[in-house]
N, C-alpha and C positions, 0 to 999 in steps of 0.2 A: 466493629460495624460503626459505619456513619451514616444517618438519614440524609436523604437526597430527594426532592421532591420533584418532579416533573407532571407536567400537562401532557397529554394524549389527546391527539383527535378522538372522535367518536367509534371510527371505525379500528382505529389501533386497540381501542380499550375493549371493544365488542372480539376481535380476533383474539386479542392475547385471554379474554375471559372463556372464550371456546376452549383455546389449546389447553388451558390451563384444566377446563374440568374433562376433556379427552385424554391427559396425559397425567391428572392428580395431583399435579405441581402446583405451587403456590405462585401465584403471579409474581410476586416481588422475586421467586426463585427463576423465574422466566428474563427478568427481565437483568437480572443479575450476568446470566447466564448470555444474553444478548450485548452487555458491555462488556464481557469476558473475551465473545466473538472479536469485537470489533479492537479491541486492544490488543488479542494476539492477531489479527490481521493485519493491524498498522506495524506490528511489531516486525512482524515477518518481511511487509513491503520493503520495510529502511534493512533489514539483513540480506535482503535478495538483491537489493541496488548495489550494497557494500559488496558483497559475493559479484553481483556481474561486475563491477568495475576490477575487480581483484583477476578475474576470470579472464580480462583484456591483458593484465600484466606481458610485457614481452611479447607481444603479439608481433609487432613489428622488428623485432632483435635483428632476425639476419637478412632484413631487406639491403641493397646496398644502394638505391638508389634514391635514399631520403632526402638529400639534397636537392636533387632535381624535381622529387615530388612538390618539396616546401615551397620551390620557387615557380613550381605551375601553380598551386594554393595561390600564393601572392599575386601571378599576374592575373589569376581569375578575379580574385577581390579586390584590384584596382580595375580593371577594366569593366567591372561590372557597376562600379562605383558614379 
């Protein structure tokens, strides 16, 4: 383990102290758990984004009007410029 020093607001410190007292866990354990939760959430967010992109694969593969659709998009882009 490596040491990290952080500054907490008074309300954060008081809440942390209260939770530690109520649960019987050390404040340092609670802080590590909080860091783990943030890391897990961010990793899931990246995975969810990649999964969402994978889910779109082949979405329009059976469309036969793509040339017309693309031309319409280009016309709309040029007319709004």
